[in-house]
FIPA-759618 format. One line per 2 residues: number of its first residue (from 1); their letters; for each residue x, y, z of N, C-alpha, C. Coordinates in pm, 1 decimal. Layout:
<recs>
NUM) a) X:Y:Z:X:Y:Z:X:Y:Z  ...
</recs>
This chain:
<recs>
1) xx) -665.6:1185.8:-753.5:-545.3:1170.1:-675.7:-524.4:1022.0:-645.7  -398.9:981.6:-657.6:-366.9:841.2:-634.0:-242.1:829.7:-547.0
3) xx) -224.8:710.5:-491.6:-106.9:679.3:-411.9:-51.9:544.6:-455.8  77.9:527.0:-433.6:144.8:401.1:-461.6:177.4:337.3:-327.1
5) xx) 133.0:212.6:-308.4:157.5:139.2:-184.4:246.4:21.0:-219.5  360.7:10.2:-150.5:449.4:-103.5:-171.8:453.3:-188.0:-45.0
7) xx) 455.7:-318.1:-64.4:458.4:-412.9:47.3:568.9:-514.8:19.8  658.6:-530.0:116.2:769.7:-624.4:103.8:780.7:-704.1:233.4
9) xx) 804.1:-833.2:222.0:825.9:-913.9:341.6:811.3:-1061.1:313.8  811.0:-1137.9:419.4:795.5:-1282.7:408.0:651.4:-1314.7:368.6
11) xx) 635.0:-1405.3:274.9:502.1:-1441.7:226.8:419.0:-1505.6:337.6  290.8:-1472.7:339.0:195.4:-1529.7:434.4:55.7:-1519.3:374.4
13) xx) -34.4:-1599.2:424.3:-173.0:-1595.8:378.5:-238.3:-1465.9:423.4  -310.9:-1399.9:333.3:-394.4:-1286.4:370.1:-332.5:-1148.7:358.9
15) xx) -212.1:-1137.5:305.4:-149.0:-1005.2:297.2:-233.1:-911.1:211.4  -265.3:-952.7:91.4:-344.9:-867.5:1.7:-478.8:-831.5:65.4
17) xx) -543.5:-927.1:127.8:-673.9:-903.3:191.0:-663.9:-800.5:303.3  -561.5:-812.4:386.5:-548.5:-720.5:500.2:-512.5:-579.9:455.9
19) xx) -423.9:-567.2:357.3:-387.5:-434.5:307.4:-507.4:-370.7:237.2  -579.0:-447.9:158.5:-698.5:-396.4:90.1:-805.3:-353.9:189.8
21) xx) -823.8:-431.8:294.7:-922.2:-398.3:398.0:-885.9:-267.4:466.0  -757.2:-248.6:496.7:-713.1:-124.4:560.8:-737.3:-5.4:467.4
23) xx) -713.2:-23.5:338.8:-742.4:83.5:241.9:-892.2:115.6:242.2  -975.5:12.1:241.8:-1120.6:31.2:240.6:-1168.2:104.7:365.2
25) xx) -1105.4:78.8:479.2:-1142.5:148.6:602.7:-1121.5:299.2:590.9  -1030.1:339.5:503.9:-1001.7:482.4:481.2:-1071.9:534.9:355.8
27) xx) -1155.0:452.1:294.9:-1226.0:486.5:172.0:-1130.2:510.0:55.2  -1019.4:438.0:56.2:-923.1:441.4:-53.9:-951.9:320.7:-142.7
29) xx) -971.5:345.4:-271.1:-1010.4:240.1:-364.3:-888.3:182.0:-434.9  -868.3:51.9:-423.6:-757.6:-15.0:-490.5:-791.6:-24.1:-639.5
31) xx) -704.5:34.4:-722.8:-729.0:38.9:-867.0:-652.8:-71.3:-941.7  -526.8:-91.5:-904.5:-443.8:-192.9:-969.9:-351.7:-255.3:-866.7
33) xx) -321.2:-383.0:-888.7:-231.0:-456.0:-799.2:-141.4:-544.9:-883.8  -14.7:-547.0:-848.4:76.0:-646.5:-902.7:151.5:-704.7:-784.2
35) xx) 167.9:-836.1:-785.6:237.6:-900.9:-675.2:317.1:-1019.2:-727.1  422.3:-1049.3:-653.5:507.0:-1163.4:-686.6:551.9:-1230.3:-558.0
37) xx) 572.3:-1358.8:-567.0:631.7:-1433.3:-457.1:757.1:-1497.9:-514.1  872.3:-1460.2:-460.3:1000.8:-1513.7:-502.7:1054.5:-1597.5:-387.3
39) xx) 1046.3:-1727.5:-402.8:1075.2:-1822.1:-295.6:984.3:-1786.2:-178.1  1035.2:-1728.3:-69.1:948.3:-1692.0:43.1:929.4:-1541.2:54.9
41) xx) 980.0:-1463.9:-41.4:970.0:-1318.6:-36.3:846.7:-1270.6:-112.3  762.9:-1193.9:-44.3:641.6:-1138.3:-103.9:669.0:-992.7:-140.9
43) xx) 630.6:-953.2:-262.0:644.2:-815.0:-307.0:515.6:-773.9:-377.7  462.0:-657.2:-340.3:337.1:-610.8:-400.5:342.5:-459.8:-420.1
45) xx) 286.8:-414.9:-530.3:267.8:-272.6:-556.4:120.9:-251.6:-587.0  60.7:-154.1:-518.3:-80.2:-121.2:-540.4:-90.9:24.9:-584.0
47) xx) -179.9:51.9:-677.2:-216.4:188.0:-712.9:-354.1:210.9:-653.1  -365.2:313.4:-568.2:-485.2:335.6:-488.1:-541.2:474.8:-515.2
49) xx) -670.9:483.4:-542.3:-739.1:611.7:-559.0:-764.7:671.0:-420.6  -708.9:788.6:-395.3:-724.1:852.3:-263.8:-806.4:980.0:-271.7
51) xx) -879.9:997.7:-380.3:-956.5:1121.7:-398.6:-1074.5:1133.8:-301.8  -1118.6:1022.5:-244.0:-1233.8:1025.9:-153.9:-1199.2:972.5:-15.0
53) xx) -1074.8:995.8:28.5:-1033.3:947.8:160.7:-1125.6:1000.0:268.8  -1151.7:915.8:367.8:-1236.1:956.5:480.9:-1157.5:1039.9:581.5
55) xx) -1025.9:1040.6:572.0:-940.9:1121.2:659.6:-829.0:1180.7:576.1  -717.1:1209.8:640.2:-605.7:1265.3:564.7:-511.0:1154.8:517.3
57) xx) -426.3:1190.3:422.4:-333.7:1095.4:361.9:-236.4:1038.2:465.3  -188.0:1121.5:555.3:-92.1:1077.0:657.2:-151.0:966.7:745.0
59) xx) -279.7:977.4:774.2:-346.1:876.2:855.8:-347.3:741.2:784.0  -378.1:742.2:655.0:-375.6:619.2:575.6:-235.0:560.0:575.5
61) xx) -134.2:642.6:547.0:3.7:595.3:540.8:48.4:538.3:675.5  13.8:606.4:783.9:52.0:559.4:917.6:-15.8:427.3:952.4
63) xx) -144.0:416.1:919.7:-217.2:292.7:949.6:-163.1:174.1:869.1  -127.8:198.7:742.7:-70.6:91.0:661.9:67.1:51.3:714.2
65) xx) 147.5:148.3:755.5:279.5:117.2:811.7:264.7:36.2:940.6  168.3:74.0:1024.6:144.5:0.8:1149.3:97.2:-141.5:1120.3
67) xx) 12.8:-156.9:1019.2:-31.2:-290.0:978.2:89.9:-373.4:937.1  177.0:-313.0:858.2:297.5:-382.7:816.3:381.9:-426.8:934.5
69) xx) 399.2:-337.3:1031.0:476.5:-371.2:1150.4:415.9:-491.1:1223.0  283.1:-493.1:1232.6:216.6:-602.0:1304.5:226.1:-735.1:1230.5
71) xx) 249.7:-728.7:1099.1:257.8:-850.2:1018.3:401.2:-887.2:980.9  497.2:-808.8:1026.8:636.3:-835.0:991.7:669.6:-796.2:848.9
73) xx) 599.2:-695.7:796.3:618.1:-647.5:659.8:661.7:-501.6:661.2  715.8:-456.2:550.5:743.8:-314.4:531.7:641.0:-262.4:431.8
75) xx) 552.7:-172.6:477.1:452.4:-112.4:388.0:481.4:36.5:379.7  503.3:82.7:257.1:533.8:223.9:232.5:426.5:281.0:140.3
77) xx) 373.1:396.8:176.9:268.6:462.6:98.0:319.1:598.7:53.4  313.2:623.0:-76.7:364.8:747.4:-132.1:260.2:809.3:-226.2
79) xx) 237.0:938.7:-211.1:145.2:1008.6:-301.0:200.7:999.0:-442.7  114.3:979.4:-539.3:156.8:960.6:-677.4:239.7:1078.9:-728.3
81) xx) 209.2:1200.9:-688.5:285.6:1317.2:-734.0:431.2:1308.0:-689.8  454.0:1266.1:-565.5:590.0:1250.7:-515.3:659.8:1136.9:-589.9
83) xx) 588.3:1026.2:-608.9:643.9:912.3:-681.8:687.5:954.0:-821.6  602.6:1027.3:-891.5:634.0:1070.4:-1028.2:753.6:1165.6:-1031.2
85) xx) 761.1:1256.7:-936.5:874.4:1349.5:-930.0:1005.9:1274.7:-904.0  1001.3:1175.4:-818.3:1121.8:1099.3:-785.2:1170.4:1016.1:-903.7
87) xx) 1079.7:975.2:-991.0:1115.5:885.1:-1100.1:1111.7:952.3:-1236.5  1106.2:1083.4:-1237.1:1106.1:1158.8:-1362.7:1249.3:1185.4:-1406.9
89) x) 1277.9:1156.3:-1530.0:1414.6:1178.1:-1582.5:1418.7:1309.4:-1656.0
</recs>
C-alpha cells in the first residue's frame, strides 16, 4: 500500500527533512521524491509506502496537514488507490 503526498508553498530550508521526519514517525517509508523550486514556489510529490504504518492512515494525513499549516505550506496526503481512480481515463 502506498500514498501520494503533495507539498506546495513558499520555499524554505528543511521542508523535505521535516516532511520525511513526520513520515518516519508514523513508520511510513519514503520511496520516491520529486521536487522543484520555481522562483520562490516549492512543489514536491512523494510516494510513500504505508504498508507498515504505526497508526491509521488518517492520523498520518492529519499530522502532515498540521505540519504544513505550521510551516505555511499545503500538504495533502492521498491513498494511492484513490489517486489512481481519480486519474484513470
